[in-house]
C-alpha positions as CSV (number, residue, x, y, z in Angstrom):
1,M,52.7,-4.1,4.1
2,K,50.0,-6.7,3.8
3,R,46.5,-6.2,4.9
4,A,44.8,-9.1,6.5
5,R,41.7,-10.3,5.0
6,R,38.4,-10.4,6.9
7,T,35.9,-13.2,6.0
8,V,32.5,-11.8,6.1
9,M,30.3,-13.6,8.6
10,R,26.9,-14.5,7.4
11,R,24.1,-15.1,9.8
12,Q,22.5,-18.8,9.4
13,G,18.9,-18.6,9.2
14,G,17.1,-15.4,9.5
15,M,16.0,-12.8,6.8
16,S,17.7,-10.1,4.9
17,G,16.4,-6.4,5.5
18,Q,15.4,-6.4,1.9
19,R,13.1,-9.8,2.2
20,V,11.6,-8.3,5.2
21,L,10.5,-5.0,3.3
22,T,9.6,-7.0,0.6
23,T,7.2,-9.2,2.8
24,E,5.9,-6.1,4.5
25,A,5.0,-4.6,1.1
26,V,3.1,-7.6,0.2
27,L,1.0,-7.5,3.4
28,V,0.2,-3.9,3.1
29,G,-0.6,-4.1,-0.4
30,G,-2.9,-7.4,0.4
31,A,-4.5,-5.2,3.3
32,V,-5.3,-2.1,1.0
33,L,-6.8,-4.6,-1.6
34,A,-8.9,-6.2,0.8
35,L,-10.2,-3.1,2.1
36,L,-11.0,-1.6,-1.3
37,A,-12.7,-4.6,-2.3
38,W,-14.8,-4.6,0.9
39,E,-15.6,-0.8,0.4
40,W,-16.2,-1.0,-3.2
41,P,-20.2,-1.2,-3.5
42,S,-20.5,2.0,-1.2
43,L,-17.7,3.8,-2.9
44,R,-20.0,3.3,-6.3
45,R,-23.3,4.3,-4.5
46,E,-21.3,7.7,-3.2
47,V,-19.9,8.6,-6.8
48,R,-23.3,8.0,-8.2
49,I,-24.8,10.2,-5.7
50,W,-22.2,12.8,-6.4
51,R,-22.9,12.7,-9.9
52,M,-26.4,13.0,-9.3
53,A,-25.9,16.1,-7.4
54,G,-23.8,17.6,-9.8
55,G,-20.4,16.7,-9.5
56,F,-17.8,19.2,-10.4
57,R,-20.3,21.4,-12.1
58,A,-22.4,21.8,-8.9
59,G,-20.0,24.5,-7.4
60,H,-21.2,25.8,-4.1
61,R,-24.7,24.8,-4.6
62,Y,-24.3,22.1,-1.8
63,P,-22.5,22.9,1.1
């Protein structure tokens, strides 16, 4: 008994799932980098204030 061979139909045009996921990952990564670049000066200022207040060594002095 012979099996009938089926041809795999490929869509013309459109994007594969892996390509869509890669595109989404690139877009999300770009958005995260843009947000980090935008917030970088204020993050540096907050770290300086935190270090002046004692950092981890301050314990429970500052609520």
